[in-house]
C-alpha positions in Angstrom: 0.0 0.0 0.1 1.6 3.2 -1.3 1.2 6.3 0.9 -0.2 9.5 -0.8 -2.2 12.5 0.0 -4.7 12.4 -2.5 -8.5 12.6 -1.3 -9.8 9.3 -0.4 -13.4 8.4 0.2 -14.1 5.8 2.8 -17.8 4.9 3.0 -18.8 3.7 6.5 -20.9 0.5 6.3 -22.7 1.7 9.5 -25.2 3.3 7.0 -25.2 0.3 4.6 -27.9 -2.5 4.4 -27.0 -4.8 7.4 -28.4 -7.8 5.5 -26.3 -7.3 2.5 -22.8 -6.1 3.9 -20.7 -8.1 1.2 -22.7 -6.9 -1.7 -22.7 -3.1 -0.2 -18.9 -3.3 -0.1 -18.6 -4.5 -3.6 -21.1 -1.9 -4.7 -19.4 1.1 -3.2 -16.0 0.1 -4.4 -17.5 -0.4 -8.0 -18.9 2.9 -7.7 -15.5 4.6 -6.8 -14.9 4.3 -3.1 -11.3 4.2 -2.1 -11.5 2.5 1.2 -14.2 0.7 3.2 -14.7 1.9 6.8 -15.9 -0.4 9.5 -17.2 1.3 12.7 -16.8 -1.2 15.7 -18.7 -0.2 18.6 -19.0 -1.9 22.2 -22.0 -0.4 23.9 -19.6 0.7 26.6 -16.9 3.1 25.3 -19.6 4.4 23.1 -23.5 4.2 23.4 -24.1 1.9 20.4 -23.2 -1.9 19.8 -22.3 -2.9 16.1 -19.7 -5.5 14.7 -17.1 -7.8 15.8 -13.9 -9.6 14.2 -16.3 -12.3 12.7 -18.1 -9.8 10.8 -15.0 -8.2 9.5 -13.7 -11.6 8.4 -16.8 -12.3 6.6 -16.7 -9.1 4.6 -13.0 -9.2 3.8 -13.2 -11.3 0.7 -15.8 -8.7 -0.8 -13.4 -5.8 -0.2 -10.7 -5.5 -2.9 -9.0 -2.5 -1.5 -8.5 -1.2 2.1 -10.5 -2.2 4.9 -10.2 0.5 7.6 -11.4 -0.8 11.0 -12.2 1.8 13.7 -12.4 0.3 17.2 -14.5 2.5 19.6 -14.2 0.0 22.2 -12.5 -0.4 25.7 -10.4 -2.2 26.3 -8.8 -2.4 23.0 -5.7 -4.6 23.4 -7.4 -8.0 23.8 -9.1 -7.7 20.5 -6.3 -6.3 18.3 -5.1 -9.8 17.1 -8.5 -11.0 16.1 -9.2 -7.9 14.1 -5.8 -8.1 12.4 -6.4 -11.8 11.6 -9.7 -10.8 10.2 -8.0 -8.8 7.5 -8.0 -5.2 8.8 -5.5 -3.1 6.9 -5.8 -0.2 9.3 -6.7 -0.6 12.9 -7.6 2.6 14.9 -7.9 2.8 18.5 -9.0 5.9 20.6 -6.4 7.8 22.8 -9.3 8.0 25.3 -9.9 4.3 25.5 -7.3 3.2 27.6 -4.3 4.2 29.8 -1.5 2.9 27.4 -2.2 4.0 23.9 1.5 3.8 23.0 1.5 0.1 23.8 -1.7 -0.3 21.9 -0.4 1.1 18.9 2.8 -0.9 19.1 0.4 -4.0 19.5 -1.5 -3.0 16.2 1.7 -2.8 14.2 2.9 -5.9 15.8 -0.1 -7.8 14.6 0.7 -6.7 11.0 -1.8 -3.8 10.5 -1.2 -0.1 10.1 -2.0 1.9 13.3 -4.5 4.7 13.6 -5.1 7.0 16.6 -8.5 8.5 17.0 -9.2 11.8 18.8 -12.7 12.6 20.1 -13.9 16.2 19.8 -12.9 17.1 23.3 -9.5 15.7 22.9 -6.8 18.3 21.7 -4.5 17.8 18.8 -1.6 18.0 21.4 -2.3 14.5 22.5 -1.1 13.1 19.4 2.3 14.9 19.4 4.2 12.1 21.3 2.8 9.4 19.1 3.4 10.9 15.5 6.1 8.4 14.8 4.0 5.4 16.0 1.0 6.0 13.7 0.0 5.7 10.1 -3.3 7.5 10.4 -4.9 10.0 12.8 -8.7 10.1 12.9 -10.4 13.4 13.9 -13.9 12.7 15.1 -16.0 15.4 13.9 -19.1 14.1 15.7 -19.1 12.4 19.1 -18.6 8.8 18.4 -21.6 6.3 18.6 -24.1 7.0 16.0 -24.2 8.0 12.4 -25.9 10.9 10.8 -24.9 13.4 13.4 -24.1 17.1 12.7 -20.5 18.1 11.9 -18.8 20.0 14.7 -17.0 22.8 13.0 -14.6 23.5 15.8 -12.6 20.5 14.8 -11.5 22.1 11.6 -8.7 23.9 13.6 -7.5 20.7 15.1 -7.0 19.2 11.7 -4.8 22.3 10.8 -2.8 21.8 13.9 -2.3 18.1 13.2 -1.2 18.8 9.7 1.4 21.2 10.8 2.6 18.6 13.5 2.7 15.7 11.0 5.1 17.7 8.7 6.6 15.2 5.9 5.7 12.0 8.0 3.6 9.4 6.1 0.5 9.8 8.3 -2.9 10.2 6.8 -5.4 12.6 8.5 -8.9 10.9 8.4 -12.3 12.8 9.2 -15.1 10.8 10.7 -18.5 12.3 11.2 -20.7 14.6 9.1 -18.9 14.5 6.0 -20.7 15.6 2.9 -20.1 17.9 -0.2 -20.5 20.9 2.2 -18.1 20.0 4.7 -15.7 17.9 2.7 -13.9 21.0 1.3 -13.5 22.4 4.6 -11.6 19.5 6.0 -9.5 19.0 2.9 -8.3 22.6 2.8 -7.2 22.0 6.5 -5.2 19.0 5.5 -7.3 15.8 5.7 -7.0 13.2 2.9 -9.2 10.5 4.1 -12.9 11.3 4.4 -15.4 8.8 6.1 -18.9 9.1 5.1 -21.8 7.2 5.8 -25.3 8.5 5.2 -23.9 11.0 2.6 -22.8 8.1 0.5 -25.3 5.6 1.1 -28.4 7.9 0.8 -30.8 7.1 -2.1 -29.2 4.0 -3.3 -29.3 0.3 -2.7 -27.3 -2.8 -3.9 -29.8 -3.1 -6.7 -29.5 0.6 -7.5 -25.9 1.5 -6.8 -25.6 4.5 -9.1 -26.6 7.0 -6.4 -23.6 5.7 -4.4 -21.3 6.8 -7.2 -22.8 10.1 -7.6 -22.7 10.9 -3.9 -19.0 9.5 -3.8 -18.2 11.9 -6.7 -19.8 14.9 -5.3 -17.8 14.6 -2.2 -14.5 14.1 -3.8 -15.1 16.8 -6.3 -15.9 19.2 -3.7 -12.9 18.2 -1.5 -10.4 18.4 -4.3 -11.8 21.8 -5.5 -10.6 23.3 -2.2 -7.1 22.2 -3.1 -6.9 23.8 -6.4 
């Protein structure tokens, strides 16, 4: 997997048809998605319950590209190996989810995946500074984690700018998760983000049997983000 800072759209399957995950993953990739984002929630760290390693393993054969797994769980460490063995390319853990985030990031890389660090809206960019050489991705939560379809928190744009300045020339992606659509995509792209997670904004209006709207939605988000970089 070659690093680059081009805009990447990562549909979150939290907004997909739960009865057709495999086909939904294929559909969004066929319609132009760069990555597939999997939101794992435990009902403890966040107020929702979603997927586990078995589901990731089941959909992995349906994903040709990157499977980006976001662990909104605590504790994280006992589950890293299982998610890595399920085929996760990126495994992202929250700095707020445990007392030893450095050890967690080491464990993710040790399991053969790329390490992501997620920051909740109330967590400052400065929390990532000591970890910049231990991560491959920083995920900025632009909603409070737990549910899809929330309103974008505009105060996080400044955090993205801070992180981009901190990262410098390190090969670290900045990912935005929450409230991404054609209106907010250019704001975060201009601030320095390159991976845009979008759920309802991608899956709205389409289905496995009518996937063309997925492509239209992905193109609209991508074009809006790329326009901000010209």
